[in-house]
N, C-alpha and C positions, 0 to 999 in steps of 0.2 A: 725254424728253417727259413731261409731267404726265398722270396718268391722269384720265379724265373721270369724272363722276358715274355715267355709264352703264356704263363699264368696271368701276368699283368694285362696282356692283350685280351685274354679271356675275360677277365673281370670287367674291362671296359666294354666289351661286347655285351656282357650280361646287363650292365647298367643301362646301356642304350636300349637293349631289347626290352627291359622293363619299362623304360620311360616312354617308348613309342609303341609298345605292345607287339613287338616283332612284326612291324609292318614292312620290313625289308624283304624283298624277294617275291615269292609267288603270291598272287592275290586271289583270295577266296573268302567268302563269309566266314566269320569266326565260328568255331564249334566249341561247345562247352565240354569241360572235363567231366567224365563219368566216374563217380565214386563207387567203391565196392558195394555199398548198401543199395545201389540202384539196379543191380543186375541180379537175375535169378540164379540161385545156387544150383549146382549139380550134385550128384551122389556117386558113390563108388560104383554102382551099377552102370551109370553113364560112362565112367572111365573104362570099365570092362568092355562095353560095346565099342567105344572109340578105339580101344587097343586093337580090336579085331579089324576095325575099318582102316586104320593107318598102318598096320603092321607091314614091315618089309622082310620079315623072317623068311628065309629060304629064297628070296628074290635073286640073290647072287650066288646061290649054292648053300648047302647045309653047313659048310666049313668057313663061310665068309666071316671075316672079323674087321672089315673096312666100312661096312654100312654105306651110307649115301655118298661117301667120297668116291665111290665107284662111278658116280654120275659126273665126276670131273674128268672128262675124257680128253685126249689130245686135242680134239677139235674145240672143246670148251676152253682149254688153256690158250689156244691160239686166238679165239674170240676175245678172251680177257686181255691178252697182250695188245690187241688192236685198239683197246680203249685208251691206251696211253697216248695222249695228244700233247699235253703241256709239260709232261715230265715232272709234275709236282707230287711229292710223296708226303703222306701224313701218317704218323703212328697212331694206332688205336689202343695203345697200352697206357694205363695210368701207372706212373712210377711207383714201384713198391715202396711202402712207407715203413720206417723203423719206429714210428711214433705210435704209442698206444692211445687209441681214442675209442669213442663209443661205437664207431663203425669199423674199427680195426682192433678187436680185442686180442689178437695174436699177431703182433707185428713181425715183420721180417727181422731176424737177428743177424747183424753184420759184424763179424769179429775179425780183427786184423791180428796177424801173428806179430809178436815183437820183432822189431827190425834192428839188427846189430848196426852199430855205427859203420858207415862206409858201404853197407850192403846196397847193391844196385836194384833190389827187387822189393815189391810190396806184395804181400800174400794175405788173402782174406778167405773167410769161410762164411757161407750163407746157411741159415736155417729158416725154412719157411713152410707153413701149412697153406698151400696155395688155394685149396677149395674154400668156399665160403663167399662172403659178400664184399671182399676188399681187393684182392689181387686179380689182375687181368690174367685169365688162364683158359686153357683148352681142356675140355672134359674128354677122357677116354670112354669108350663104349662100355667098359666094365665099372663105370662110376655109379651106375644107377640100376636098381633091380625092381621087378614087379612080381609079386607072388612067387618069390624064390628063383626067378629067371632074369637073365640079362639079355641084351640083344641077340637075336638069332636063336634063342632057346637054350643058350648055354646056362648051366646051373650055377647058382650063387656060390656053391661050394668050390668052384674054380678059383675063388678069391680067398687066399690064405694070408697068414702072417708074412709069407715070402712074396706076396704080390698077386697080380691077376694072371691066372694061367690062360685065360682067353680074354680077347678084346682089350689088351693093354695098349698103352699110348704108342708103343713101337710100331703099331700097324698104320700110324699116320706119319711115319718117319720121312717119307718123300715130300711131305709138306702139302700145303693147300694153295693152289693158284687158280683163281677162277674169276668170273664176273662178280663184283660186289655191288650191293645196292644199299643205300641208306634210306630207312623209313623214319622220317623226322616228325614224330607225332606232336611235340610241342609247336613246331612251326605250322603244322596243319591246323592246330587249335589256337594259334596266335598268342601263345604264352611262352615265357622263357624256359619253363620246365613244368613237368606235371607234378601235381601235389601227391604226396604219399597216399596210397590206396587207390589211385586212379586205374581203372581197368582199360586195357587196350583191346579193342574188339576187331573182329574180321571187317566190320564196316569201316573202322578207322583205317585199316591197311588198304582196303579197296579205295577209299576216298583219297589217300595219299597217292596211290598209283595214278588215279585220274588227274589229280592236281599237279603231280610232277611229270606226268606223261611218260611213265615207265611201266613195265610189266615184269613181275617176278617170273622167272622161267627155270627150266630143269638145270640142275647143277649150280645154281647161284648160291652165293653167300649173302644172306640177308641180315642186316644190322638194324635193330629197332632202338631208336633213341627215346629215353624218357626225360633226359636232362638231369639225371641224378648228380653228376659231377658238377654241373653248372649250379644246381641248387646248393650243393655243399660249399661252393665258392662264395655264395651269398649268405647263407645262414649258418655256416660252420658244420662240423661233423654232426650227423644225426643217425639215429638207429635205423638201419634198413632191414634188420632181421625179422621184425614183426609187422612192419607197415611200410610198403613201398609200392610205387607205381610199377606196372609191368603187364605182360601178356596174360590175358585170360585163356583158360584152357580151350574155350570154344574156337580159338584161332587155329588150333592144330590141324583139323581136317583141311583147312584152307591151304596151309603150308604143304601138307601131303599132296593136295591136288596140283600144286605147282612144282612138286618134286625137287625141293631145295636140297642142297648138299650141306650147307652150314647155316646155323642160326645163332646170332649173337645179340647181346644187348649191353647196356651200361649198368644193369643190375644182374640178378641171378635168373633172368627170363621171367619167372612167375611173378604175377601180382601177389601181394600179401595184404590181407588174408587171401587165401587161394580161391575161395568160392566153390570149394568141393568138400562135401562132408565126408570125412574119413580117409582122405587121400592127401598125402604131403607132396608138395611140388608136382602137381599133376602135369604141367607143361614139360618139365624135365622127364617125368615118367614116360610120357607118350613119345616125345621126340627122340630121346636117347634109347630107351628100352624097346619101344615099338618100332620106330622109324630107322633108328641107327644113325641119327644126325650128329655131325660134329658140332658141339655147342661151345661157344665162347662167352664166358661170363665176365662181367665187370669191365668191359671195354670202355675206354674213355673216348667218347664220340663227339666231344665238344669242338675240337679243332677240325675234325672231319666235317661237322655240320657248318662251321664257319667257311671252310674252303668250298664245300659243295654249294653253298648259297652264293658265294662270291663268283664262282664259275657258272652257276646255274646248271650244274651237272650232278645228277644223283646216282650215277653209275660209275664204276671205276674198276681198275684191276686190284683184286684182293690177293694178298700173299701172306703166308705165315707158316711157321714150322715149329713143332714142339721139340723139346729135348727128349730123345728117344730112349728113356730109361725103361728097360725091359720089365714089363709087368706093372708099370706105374698106372695110376688111375687118372692121371692128368699131367699137365705141365704149364708152368708160366709161359706166357706167349706175348711176343711183341709183334703183332700183326701190322701190316702196312697197306694203306690205300694209296694207289698211284693213279693220277689223273692224266 
Protein backbone atom coordinates (compact mmCIF):
# COMPACT_ATOMS: atom_id res chain seq x y z
CA UNK A 1 0.00 0.00 0.00
CA UNK A 2 1.27 3.48 -0.80
CA UNK A 3 2.15 5.72 2.10
CA UNK A 4 -0.01 8.80 2.44
CA UNK A 5 1.39 12.29 2.77
CA UNK A 6 0.21 12.21 6.37
CA UNK A 7 2.19 9.02 7.05
CA UNK A 8 5.30 10.50 5.41
CA UNK A 9 5.11 13.49 7.69
CA UNK A 10 4.61 11.20 10.64
CA UNK A 11 7.71 9.17 9.82
CA UNK A 12 9.76 12.38 9.51
CA UNK A 13 8.48 13.51 12.89
CA UNK A 14 9.41 10.20 14.46
CA UNK A 15 12.89 10.26 12.95
CA UNK A 16 13.51 13.73 14.32
CA UNK A 17 12.05 12.73 17.68
CA UNK A 18 14.40 9.80 17.92
CA UNK A 19 17.41 11.91 16.89
CA UNK A 20 16.86 14.69 19.38
CA UNK A 21 15.10 12.75 22.14
CA UNK A 22 11.83 14.61 21.74
CA UNK A 23 13.30 17.84 23.01
CA UNK A 24 10.67 19.87 21.18
CA UNK A 25 7.91 21.35 23.29
CA UNK A 26 7.57 21.26 27.04
CA UNK A 27 10.74 21.19 29.08
CA UNK A 28 11.12 18.95 32.11
CA UNK A 29 13.73 16.46 33.30
CA UNK A 30 13.52 13.11 31.53
CA UNK A 31 11.61 10.33 33.26
CA UNK A 32 12.47 6.68 32.82
CA UNK A 33 10.07 4.11 31.41
CA UNK A 34 8.68 1.76 34.03
CA UNK A 35 8.51 -1.85 32.88
CA UNK A 36 5.90 -4.33 34.11
CA UNK A 37 8.38 -6.25 36.26
CA UNK A 38 9.08 -3.16 38.37
CA UNK A 39 5.58 -2.69 39.77
CA UNK A 40 3.81 -4.67 42.47
CA UNK A 41 1.12 -7.01 41.19
CA UNK A 42 -2.43 -6.90 42.52
CA UNK A 43 -4.89 -9.74 43.11
CA UNK A 44 -8.51 -10.49 42.29
CA UNK A 45 -9.39 -9.38 45.83
CA UNK A 46 -7.96 -5.95 45.05
CA UNK A 47 -10.20 -5.74 41.98
CA UNK A 48 -13.24 -6.69 44.08
CA UNK A 49 -12.44 -3.84 46.44
CA UNK A 50 -11.77 -1.37 43.64
CA UNK A 51 -15.01 -2.35 41.91
CA UNK A 52 -16.91 -1.19 44.99
CA UNK A 53 -14.87 2.00 45.23
CA UNK A 54 -15.36 3.13 41.63
CA UNK A 55 -18.88 1.81 40.99
CA UNK A 56 -21.43 4.13 39.38
CA UNK A 57 -24.23 1.53 39.57
CA UNK A 58 -27.50 3.26 40.39
CA UNK A 59 -25.97 6.74 40.22
CA UNK A 60 -28.29 7.79 37.36
CA UNK A 61 -31.11 5.42 38.26
CA UNK A 62 -31.53 1.65 38.21
CA UNK A 63 -32.53 1.63 34.52
CA UNK A 64 -29.67 3.80 33.25
CA UNK A 65 -27.79 2.47 30.20
CA UNK A 66 -25.73 5.57 29.34
CA UNK A 67 -23.20 5.53 32.14
CA UNK A 68 -20.73 8.38 32.35
CA UNK A 69 -21.89 10.06 29.17
CA UNK A 70 -24.57 11.44 31.50
CA UNK A 71 -21.76 13.73 32.65
CA UNK A 72 -21.61 15.35 29.21
CA UNK A 73 -24.21 18.00 29.99
CA UNK A 74 -25.35 20.86 27.74
CA UNK A 75 -23.03 23.14 29.72
CA UNK A 76 -20.14 20.74 29.13
CA UNK A 77 -20.82 20.71 25.37
CA UNK A 78 -20.84 24.51 25.33
CA UNK A 79 -17.55 24.54 27.24
CA UNK A 80 -16.08 22.17 24.66
CA UNK A 81 -17.29 24.23 21.72
CA UNK A 82 -15.61 27.30 23.20
CA UNK A 83 -12.25 25.52 22.92
CA UNK A 84 -12.30 25.82 19.14
CA UNK A 85 -9.93 28.70 18.37
CA UNK A 86 -7.87 27.75 15.32
CA UNK A 87 -10.49 25.66 13.54
CA UNK A 88 -8.00 22.80 13.07
CA UNK A 89 -9.47 19.27 13.08
CA UNK A 90 -7.53 16.03 13.53
CA UNK A 91 -8.89 12.50 13.17
CA UNK A 92 -8.20 10.06 15.98
CA UNK A 93 -8.93 7.03 13.81
CA UNK A 94 -6.39 4.66 12.32
CA UNK A 95 -7.55 3.70 8.83
CA UNK A 96 -9.00 0.16 8.97
CA UNK A 97 -6.58 -2.20 7.25
CA UNK A 98 -7.37 -5.02 4.85
CA UNK A 99 -3.85 -6.44 5.24
CA UNK A 100 -3.32 -9.44 7.52
CA UNK A 101 -0.38 -8.81 9.87
CA UNK A 102 0.74 -9.94 13.31
CA UNK A 103 -1.18 -7.07 14.90
CA UNK A 104 -4.17 -7.44 12.56
CA UNK A 105 -5.02 -11.16 12.47
CA UNK A 106 -8.59 -10.54 11.29
CA UNK A 107 -8.39 -7.67 8.79
CA UNK A 108 -11.34 -5.80 7.38
CA UNK A 109 -12.77 -7.54 4.34
CA UNK A 110 -13.77 -5.09 1.62
CA UNK A 111 -15.71 -6.66 -1.24
CA UNK A 112 -16.96 -4.80 -4.30
CA UNK A 113 -19.97 -5.97 -6.24
CA UNK A 114 -19.32 -6.67 -9.94
CA UNK A 115 -20.04 -3.53 -11.91
CA UNK A 116 -21.78 -3.87 -15.25
CA UNK A 117 -20.31 -1.85 -18.13
CA UNK A 118 -21.81 1.61 -18.16
CA UNK A 119 -23.14 1.37 -14.59
CA UNK A 120 -22.85 4.71 -12.75
CA UNK A 121 -22.42 3.20 -9.26
CA UNK A 122 -19.85 1.36 -7.19
CA UNK A 123 -21.15 -0.89 -4.41
CA UNK A 124 -19.13 -2.48 -1.64
CA UNK A 125 -19.62 -4.64 1.46
CA UNK A 126 -17.59 -4.50 4.66
CA UNK A 127 -16.95 -7.36 7.05
CA UNK A 128 -15.11 -6.39 10.21
CA UNK A 129 -14.63 -7.67 13.75
CA UNK A 130 -13.95 -4.29 15.31
CA UNK A 131 -13.06 -5.38 18.85
CA UNK A 132 -9.48 -6.31 19.55
CA UNK A 133 -6.19 -4.49 19.12
CA UNK A 134 -6.39 -3.13 15.58
CA UNK A 135 -9.44 -1.06 14.70
CA UNK A 136 -10.28 2.30 16.28
CA UNK A 137 -13.60 1.64 17.96
CA UNK A 138 -16.00 2.62 20.74
CA UNK A 139 -17.04 -0.01 23.29
CA UNK A 140 -20.66 -0.30 24.34
CA UNK A 141 -21.35 -0.85 28.03
CA UNK A 142 -22.49 -4.42 27.29
CA UNK A 143 -19.01 -5.26 26.00
CA UNK A 144 -17.54 -6.28 29.35
CA UNK A 145 -18.78 -8.26 32.37
CA UNK A 146 -17.55 -8.94 35.89
CA UNK A 147 -18.81 -11.92 37.84
CA UNK A 148 -21.80 -12.29 35.55
CA UNK A 149 -22.87 -8.64 35.62
CA UNK A 150 -22.46 -5.70 33.25
CA UNK A 151 -22.69 -1.99 34.06
CA UNK A 152 -25.50 -0.98 36.43
CA UNK A 153 -26.03 -4.55 37.56
CA UNK A 154 -27.65 -5.93 34.42
CA UNK A 155 -27.16 -9.66 34.05
CA UNK A 156 -24.87 -11.10 31.39
CA UNK A 157 -27.83 -13.18 30.23
CA UNK A 158 -29.12 -10.00 28.57
CA UNK A 159 -26.50 -10.65 25.86
CA UNK A 160 -27.67 -13.34 23.46
CA UNK A 161 -27.04 -14.39 19.88
CA UNK A 162 -29.44 -11.59 18.90
CA UNK A 163 -27.34 -8.93 20.62
CA UNK A 164 -27.25 -6.91 23.83
CA UNK A 165 -30.66 -6.56 25.44
CA UNK A 166 -29.19 -3.90 27.74
CA UNK A 167 -26.34 -1.39 27.41
CA UNK A 168 -26.10 -1.64 23.61
CA UNK A 169 -24.24 0.91 21.53
CA UNK A 170 -27.52 2.56 20.49
CA UNK A 171 -27.54 4.31 23.88
CA UNK A 172 -24.67 6.45 22.58
CA UNK A 173 -26.52 7.37 19.39
CA UNK A 174 -26.55 11.12 20.13
CA UNK A 175 -22.77 11.06 20.02
CA UNK A 176 -20.04 12.32 22.27
CA UNK A 177 -19.08 15.99 22.27
CA UNK A 178 -17.06 17.24 25.19
CA UNK A 179 -13.74 18.64 26.32
CA UNK A 180 -10.93 16.36 25.21
CA UNK A 181 -7.47 16.08 26.77
CA UNK A 182 -4.33 14.41 25.45
CA UNK A 183 -2.09 12.73 28.02
CA UNK A 184 1.15 12.29 26.07
CA UNK A 185 3.27 9.95 28.17
CA UNK A 186 6.11 9.50 25.62
CA UNK A 187 6.54 13.28 25.50
CA UNK A 188 6.52 13.36 29.30
CA UNK A 189 9.33 10.78 29.35
CA UNK A 190 11.20 12.32 26.41
CA UNK A 191 10.95 9.25 24.19
CA UNK A 192 9.23 8.83 20.82
CA UNK A 193 7.13 5.92 22.12
CA UNK A 194 6.86 3.64 25.12
CA UNK A 195 8.41 0.22 24.97
CA UNK A 196 6.01 -2.74 25.16
CA UNK A 197 5.21 -3.67 28.75
CA UNK A 198 5.64 -0.14 30.14
CA UNK A 199 3.10 0.61 32.84
CA UNK A 200 1.48 4.04 32.95
CA UNK A 201 0.80 5.01 36.56
CA UNK A 202 -1.23 7.61 38.38
CA UNK A 203 2.01 9.44 39.06
CA UNK A 204 2.61 9.65 35.31
CA UNK A 205 -0.83 11.15 34.73
CA UNK A 206 -0.39 13.70 37.51
CA UNK A 207 3.10 14.60 36.26
CA UNK A 208 1.66 15.26 32.80
CA UNK A 209 -1.08 17.47 34.24
CA UNK A 210 1.56 19.55 35.99
CA UNK A 211 3.84 19.68 32.97
CA UNK A 212 1.09 20.56 30.49
CA UNK A 213 -0.74 22.87 32.92
CA UNK A 214 -4.05 21.11 32.48
CA UNK A 215 -6.38 19.32 34.87
CA UNK A 216 -8.77 16.49 34.09
CA UNK A 217 -12.30 17.41 35.12
CA UNK A 218 -15.82 16.01 35.20
CA UNK A 219 -17.24 14.96 31.83
CA UNK A 220 -13.89 15.06 30.02
CA UNK A 221 -12.73 12.69 27.29
CA UNK A 222 -9.19 11.62 28.22
CA UNK A 223 -6.85 10.10 25.63
CA UNK A 224 -3.64 8.46 26.79
CA UNK A 225 -0.88 8.13 24.20
CA UNK A 226 1.68 5.31 24.39
CA UNK A 227 3.03 5.93 20.88
CA UNK A 228 1.91 2.50 19.67
CA UNK A 229 1.26 3.60 16.07
CA UNK A 230 4.45 5.65 16.02
CA UNK A 231 6.44 2.61 17.10
CA UNK A 232 4.75 0.55 14.40
CA UNK A 233 5.82 3.12 11.79
CA UNK A 234 9.45 2.61 12.89
CA UNK A 235 9.72 -1.12 13.66
CA UNK A 236 6.84 -2.46 11.55
CA UNK A 237 3.88 -4.54 12.74
CA UNK A 238 4.40 -6.07 16.18
CA UNK A 239 2.22 -8.19 18.42
CA UNK A 240 0.27 -6.11 20.94
CA UNK A 241 -1.85 -8.99 22.18
CA UNK A 242 0.58 -10.25 24.85
CA UNK A 243 2.96 -7.35 25.43
CA UNK A 244 2.07 -3.69 25.13
CA UNK A 245 2.45 -0.44 27.02
CA UNK A 246 -0.72 0.82 28.66
CA UNK A 247 -2.55 1.90 31.78
CA UNK A 248 -2.00 0.02 34.99
CA UNK A 249 -5.20 -0.73 36.91
CA UNK A 250 -4.03 1.45 39.81
CA UNK A 251 -4.92 4.50 37.67
CA UNK A 252 -8.64 3.71 37.71
CA UNK A 253 -9.51 5.23 41.12
CA UNK A 254 -7.80 8.43 39.96
CA UNK A 255 -9.99 8.59 36.85
CA UNK A 256 -13.02 7.93 39.04
CA UNK A 257 -12.05 10.81 41.34
CA UNK A 258 -11.95 13.12 38.31
CA UNK A 259 -15.34 11.82 37.04
CA UNK A 260 -14.30 11.36 33.42
CA UNK A 261 -16.86 10.51 30.74
CA UNK A 262 -14.65 8.96 28.05
CA UNK A 263 -11.33 7.13 28.28
CA UNK A 264 -9.31 6.23 25.21
CA UNK A 265 -5.84 5.18 24.17
CA UNK A 266 -3.88 4.01 21.15
CA UNK A 267 -3.93 0.44 22.49
CA UNK A 268 -6.62 -1.49 24.36
CA UNK A 269 -6.21 0.68 27.50
CA UNK A 270 -4.62 -2.07 29.63
CA UNK A 271 -0.92 -2.66 29.90
CA UNK A 272 -0.03 -6.26 29.14
CA UNK A 273 0.89 -8.24 31.12
CA UNK A 274 -1.96 -6.86 33.21
CA UNK A 275 -0.26 -6.96 36.60
CA UNK A 276 -3.29 -8.55 38.30
CA UNK A 277 -3.37 -12.22 39.18
CA UNK A 278 -6.57 -13.89 38.00
CA UNK A 279 -8.26 -10.94 36.25
CA UNK A 280 -8.16 -10.30 32.50
CA UNK A 281 -8.12 -6.66 31.29
CA UNK A 282 -8.67 -5.16 34.75
CA UNK A 283 -8.79 -1.57 33.47
CA UNK A 284 -11.54 -2.49 31.03
CA UNK A 285 -13.29 -4.39 33.80
CA UNK A 286 -13.39 -1.47 36.20
CA UNK A 287 -14.01 1.45 33.85
CA UNK A 288 -16.66 -0.22 31.68
CA UNK A 289 -18.42 -2.57 34.11
CA UNK A 290 -17.90 -0.55 37.26
CA UNK A 291 -17.87 3.08 36.16
CA UNK A 292 -19.83 2.86 32.90
CA UNK A 293 -17.20 4.81 30.96
CA UNK A 294 -17.34 5.11 27.17
CA UNK A 295 -14.04 3.51 26.07
CA UNK A 296 -12.23 4.23 22.80
CA UNK A 297 -9.64 1.58 21.86
CA UNK A 298 -6.83 1.73 19.30
CA UNK A 299 -7.17 5.44 18.55
CA UNK A 300 -4.41 6.88 16.38
CA UNK A 301 -3.00 9.69 18.50
CA UNK A 302 0.13 10.48 16.47
CA UNK A 303 -1.26 13.38 14.43
CA UNK A 304 -3.07 14.63 17.52
CA UNK A 305 0.23 14.65 19.45
CA UNK A 306 2.01 16.50 16.64
CA UNK A 307 -0.74 19.11 16.37
CA UNK A 308 -1.05 19.59 20.12
CA UNK A 309 2.73 20.06 20.46
CA UNK A 310 2.84 22.55 17.59
CA UNK A 311 -0.01 24.58 19.09
CA UNK A 312 1.17 23.95 22.66
CA UNK A 313 -2.43 23.08 23.49
CA UNK A 314 -3.40 19.81 25.13
CA UNK A 315 -7.16 20.37 25.33
CA UNK A 316 -9.60 20.44 22.44
CA UNK A 317 -13.18 19.81 21.45
CA UNK A 318 -13.69 16.06 21.15
CA UNK A 319 -16.49 14.68 19.00
CA UNK A 320 -17.46 11.25 17.78
CA UNK A 321 -20.52 9.13 17.15
CA UNK A 322 -20.99 5.38 16.75
CA UNK A 323 -23.08 3.61 14.13
CA UNK A 324 -26.18 2.92 16.29
CA UNK A 325 -26.78 -0.75 15.54
CA UNK A 326 -29.35 -1.81 18.13
CA UNK A 327 -27.86 -4.33 20.51
CA UNK A 328 -24.30 -4.04 19.18
CA UNK A 329 -21.41 -4.30 21.64
CA UNK A 330 -19.45 -1.52 19.95
CA UNK A 331 -18.83 0.39 16.75
CA UNK A 332 -16.05 1.56 14.50
CA UNK A 333 -15.37 5.20 15.36
CA UNK A 334 -13.85 8.13 13.56
CA UNK A 335 -13.42 10.56 16.44
CA UNK A 336 -12.32 14.14 15.81
CA UNK A 337 -10.26 16.59 17.87
CA UNK A 338 -10.84 20.23 16.94
CA UNK A 339 -8.57 22.99 18.23
